VMD Tcl script that draws the C-alpha trace (Angstrom):
set ca {
  {167.20 17.90 278.17}
  {168.19 21.59 278.43}
  {166.44 24.10 276.23}
  {168.80 25.72 273.74}
  {168.34 29.30 272.59}
  {171.49 30.56 270.91}
  {170.50 33.25 268.37}
  {172.99 36.10 268.60}
  {170.59 38.70 267.27}
  {167.89 37.53 269.68}
  {170.20 38.05 272.65}
  {171.45 41.41 271.41}
  {167.89 42.64 270.97}
  {166.91 41.13 274.31}
  {169.61 42.80 276.34}
  {169.04 46.21 274.77}
  {165.27 46.52 274.57}
  {164.33 44.98 277.90}
  {164.42 47.25 280.93}
  {166.90 45.11 282.78}
  {166.92 45.43 286.57}
  {170.54 44.37 286.94}
  {173.29 45.10 289.42}
  {175.92 43.14 291.33}
  {174.49 44.12 294.70}
  {173.52 40.55 295.61}
  {175.83 38.15 293.76}
  {175.95 34.46 294.57}
  {178.32 33.79 297.47}
  {181.63 31.90 297.59}
  {183.15 34.05 294.86}
  {186.35 32.82 293.23}
  {188.41 33.85 290.24}
  {188.35 31.25 287.46}
  {191.38 31.68 285.22}
  {190.05 29.01 282.86}
  {187.31 31.39 281.69}
  {189.79 34.02 280.51}
  {190.16 34.08 276.74}
  {188.03 34.09 273.60}
  {185.26 31.56 272.97}
  {183.18 31.18 269.79}
  {180.47 29.23 268.04}
  {178.89 29.92 264.65}
  {176.79 32.77 266.05}
  {178.65 34.57 268.81}
  {182.01 35.38 270.34}
  {182.52 35.78 274.08}
  {185.71 37.41 275.31}
  {186.44 37.19 279.05}
  {189.14 39.44 280.57}
  {190.04 39.94 284.20}
  {188.79 43.26 285.61}
  {189.22 42.78 289.37}
  {190.28 40.35 292.07}
  {187.33 38.02 291.49}
  {185.67 39.82 288.60}
  {185.62 39.37 284.83}
  {184.56 41.62 281.98}
  {182.63 39.88 279.23}
  {182.41 41.30 275.71}
  {179.55 39.48 273.99}
  {179.57 39.93 270.19}
  {177.40 38.64 267.40}
  {179.15 37.21 264.34}
  {176.04 37.87 262.25}
  {176.34 40.87 259.92}
  {172.61 41.59 260.27}
  {172.09 42.87 263.82}
  {168.63 44.33 263.20}
  {169.83 47.83 264.02}
  {171.51 46.90 267.29}
  {175.21 47.17 268.25}
  {177.35 44.12 267.52}
  {178.75 43.92 271.06}
  {177.40 44.11 274.60}
  {179.36 44.22 277.86}
  {178.86 42.46 281.18}
  {180.40 42.21 284.61}
  {180.78 38.53 285.51}
  {181.26 37.29 289.09}
  {182.32 33.61 289.20}
  {181.35 31.49 292.20}
  {181.87 27.90 293.26}
  {179.56 25.79 295.43}
  {180.27 22.10 296.07}
  {182.63 21.97 293.08}
  {179.94 23.41 290.76}
  {180.74 26.65 288.90}
  {178.33 29.58 288.66}
  {178.20 33.09 287.21}
  {176.36 36.18 288.46}
  {175.99 38.39 285.38}
  {175.15 42.10 285.11}
  {175.19 44.48 282.17}
  {177.11 47.76 281.91}
  {177.58 50.41 279.23}
  {181.21 51.42 278.56}
  {182.27 54.12 276.09}
  {182.83 51.63 273.25}
  {179.23 50.41 273.58}
  {177.85 53.96 273.55}
  {179.88 54.81 270.44}
  {178.58 51.71 268.66}
  {175.00 52.39 269.75}
  {175.20 56.00 268.55}
  {176.58 54.95 265.16}
  {173.99 52.21 264.59}
  {171.10 54.48 265.54}
  {172.48 57.63 263.85}
  {172.41 59.71 267.03}
  {175.07 61.68 268.86}
  {177.29 60.16 271.52}
  {175.69 62.58 273.99}
  {172.22 61.25 273.20}
  {173.41 57.67 273.58}
  {175.04 58.46 276.92}
  {171.86 60.18 278.13}
  {169.78 57.12 277.19}
  {171.86 54.75 279.32}
  {173.36 56.92 282.05}
  {170.59 56.26 284.57}
  {170.11 52.58 283.67}
  {172.45 51.31 286.39}
  {170.63 53.34 289.05}
  {167.41 51.42 288.34}
  {168.99 47.98 288.40}
  {168.74 45.80 291.48}
  {169.03 42.18 290.32}
  {171.21 39.86 288.29}
  {171.17 36.84 286.04}
  {172.50 33.60 287.45}
  {174.25 31.04 285.29}
  {175.93 27.67 285.61}
  {178.88 26.68 283.42}
  {181.13 23.76 282.74}
  {184.08 22.86 280.54}
  {184.60 19.76 278.44}
  {187.18 18.41 276.00}
  {185.96 17.10 272.66}
  {188.13 16.08 269.69}
  {191.05 18.02 271.11}
  {189.04 21.22 271.56}
  {188.11 22.94 274.82}
  {184.39 23.73 275.08}
  {182.53 26.09 277.40}
  {178.83 25.44 278.06}
  {176.73 28.15 279.75}
  {173.23 27.73 281.18}
  {170.91 30.23 282.86}
  {168.60 29.47 285.76}
  {165.31 28.31 284.27}
  {161.98 29.83 285.24}
  {160.27 26.62 284.00}
  {162.10 24.38 286.49}
  {159.64 22.96 289.02}
  {162.22 23.46 291.78}
  {162.64 27.12 290.82}
  {158.88 27.67 290.48}
  {158.28 26.28 293.97}
  {161.08 28.42 295.45}
  {159.66 31.58 293.83}
  {156.11 30.83 294.97}
  {157.23 30.21 298.54}
  {159.46 33.30 298.66}
  {162.69 31.32 299.06}
  {163.78 32.93 295.79}
  {162.89 36.49 294.79}
  {163.02 37.97 291.32}
  {161.07 38.62 288.17}
  {161.04 37.95 284.45}
  {161.59 39.89 281.25}
  {160.04 39.05 277.90}
  {162.33 37.45 275.30}
  {161.84 36.21 271.74}
  {163.39 33.27 269.97}
  {164.48 33.10 266.34}
  {160.87 32.37 265.28}
  {159.79 35.52 267.18}
  {157.92 33.41 269.72}
  {157.59 35.02 273.13}
  {159.13 33.58 276.28}
  {160.46 34.76 279.63}
  {163.89 35.03 281.20}
  {164.35 35.02 284.97}
  {166.36 37.57 286.93}
  {166.95 37.34 290.68}
  {166.91 39.83 293.54}
  {167.45 37.36 296.40}
  {170.10 38.12 298.98}
  {173.47 36.45 298.55}
  {172.92 34.30 301.66}
  {169.48 33.07 300.61}
  {170.54 32.26 297.07}
  {173.77 30.54 298.15}
  {171.82 28.35 300.58}
  {169.24 27.48 297.90}
  {171.77 26.62 295.18}
  {173.95 24.70 297.62}
  {170.95 22.65 298.74}
  {170.27 21.63 295.14}
  {173.85 21.17 293.93}
  {173.14 17.59 292.84}
  {170.18 18.83 290.77}
  {172.04 21.65 289.07}
  {170.89 20.71 285.56}
  {167.28 20.79 286.80}
  {167.75 24.37 288.00}
  {169.81 25.59 285.06}
  {167.93 24.23 282.07}
  {168.28 27.25 279.77}
  {171.35 26.58 277.62}
  {172.50 29.78 275.96}
  {175.82 28.75 274.47}
  {178.19 25.92 273.64}
  {181.46 27.56 272.63}
  {184.99 26.53 271.64}
  {188.11 28.29 272.88}
  {189.90 30.15 270.10}
  {192.40 32.12 272.24}
}
mol new
graphics top color blue
foreach p $ca { graphics top sphere $p radius 0.5 }
foreach p [lrange $ca 0 end-1] q [lrange $ca 1 end] { graphics top cylinder $p $q radius 0.2 }
display resetview
């Protein structure tokens, strides 16, 4: 049974306070553009808006629907690279900091736009990994759902691959809604190594991707 951690405020705090080593330098191979992702998806906590930003690239605006954001901006922005391996759909996800994010961050923290830009301008230069997700669509009571899972550091298959060096990466500290500490895995493996690993475990995809972060319904 996948673990479910869907608190909007938790994820907003997570993505801002952690020193995320993220870039799209080594995305998962077999990249494709998935038109079905494009649009707006919601649950009670968050809204995810996917728009096309390149040939095989999407921009994701991730927004909390909670009015209390604990002093963090209401929206974060990601570059999303869809991939497909043996009919399974995957996402390589990296964060970026557009002008609208910097304006929001400056307003929430009562600092100038210049200060906000200075805080994040070198973040991309330090980033050399990415988050890897698996996703699927389903129809339920006439509604289209999008389920998103992240690769799980607690998976025995993943643990073994990390210990043997087949996978390379690290973890950042996260907190759930009860403020209990956990870890989230990011990867720095080469595209070829990761594609071979995921492809070799395509039939065990739910064992690799056991961290469910969202179950959303299309609204647009």
